[in-house]
C-alpha positions as CSV (number, residue, x, y, z in Angstrom):
1,M,8.1,5.9,11.2
2,K,9.0,9.0,13.0
3,T,7.5,12.4,12.2
4,I,9.4,15.6,12.2
5,T,7.9,16.4,15.6
6,G,9.3,13.1,17.0
7,K,5.9,11.3,17.2
8,E,6.2,7.6,16.3
9,I,3.5,6.5,13.8
10,N,3.0,2.9,12.5
11,V,0.5,2.2,9.8
12,T,-0.9,-1.2,8.8
13,P,-3.1,-1.6,5.6
14,N,-6.1,-3.8,5.4
15,Y,-6.4,-4.6,1.7
16,S,-9.7,-6.4,1.8
17,K,-11.5,-3.6,3.7
18,R,-9.4,-0.8,2.1
19,T,-8.7,0.8,5.5
20,F,-5.5,1.6,7.5
21,T,-4.8,1.1,11.2
22,I,-2.7,4.0,12.5
23,R,-0.9,3.5,15.8
24,T,0.8,6.5,17.4
25,E,3.1,6.9,20.4
26,E,4.4,10.1,21.9
27,N,5.8,10.6,25.3
28,G,4.6,7.1,26.3
29,M,1.0,7.8,25.3
30,K,-0.3,5.3,22.7
31,S,-3.3,5.7,20.5
32,K,-4.9,3.6,17.8
33,Y,-7.0,4.9,14.9
34,R,-8.7,3.3,11.9
35,T,-9.6,5.1,8.6
36,I,-13.0,4.9,7.2
37,P,-13.2,2.6,4.1
38,M,-11.6,4.3,1.0
39,S,-12.1,3.9,-2.7
40,Q,-9.5,1.7,-4.4
41,E,-7.8,4.8,-5.9
42,E,-7.6,6.6,-2.6
43,F,-6.4,3.5,-0.8
44,D,-3.6,3.0,-3.4
45,S,-2.6,6.6,-3.1
46,N,-2.4,6.5,0.7
47,E,-0.2,3.4,0.6
48,M,2.7,5.8,-0.3
49,N,2.2,8.2,2.6
50,T,5.0,9.2,4.9
51,A,4.8,9.6,8.6
52,N,4.2,13.3,8.2
53,D,1.5,12.6,5.6
54,W,-0.3,10.4,8.2
55,Q,0.2,13.1,10.9
56,Q,-1.6,15.6,8.5
57,F,-4.3,12.9,7.8
58,L,-5.0,12.7,11.6
59,K,-6.1,16.4,11.4
60,T,-9.1,15.4,9.2
61,D,-12.3,13.6,10.3
62,E,-11.9,10.6,8.1
63,Y,-10.9,8.1,10.9
64,Y,-12.1,7.0,14.3
65,L,-10.5,6.0,17.6
66,V,-10.1,2.2,18.2
67,K,-10.2,1.1,21.8
């Protein structure tokens, strides 16, 4: 998925842990993040997020960097 700013964002759900892995790439720089575990309702709601929704999500503190 591409955002309106041109950043590439790929999101993979983990249904058993109710988390998402978010991979971003912009200008050759790659980053990988993981959300903190969510409630079932919140997880189901976030499954419909667009790339721009995920870009906004990355402005919160509800995730951490994966190395």
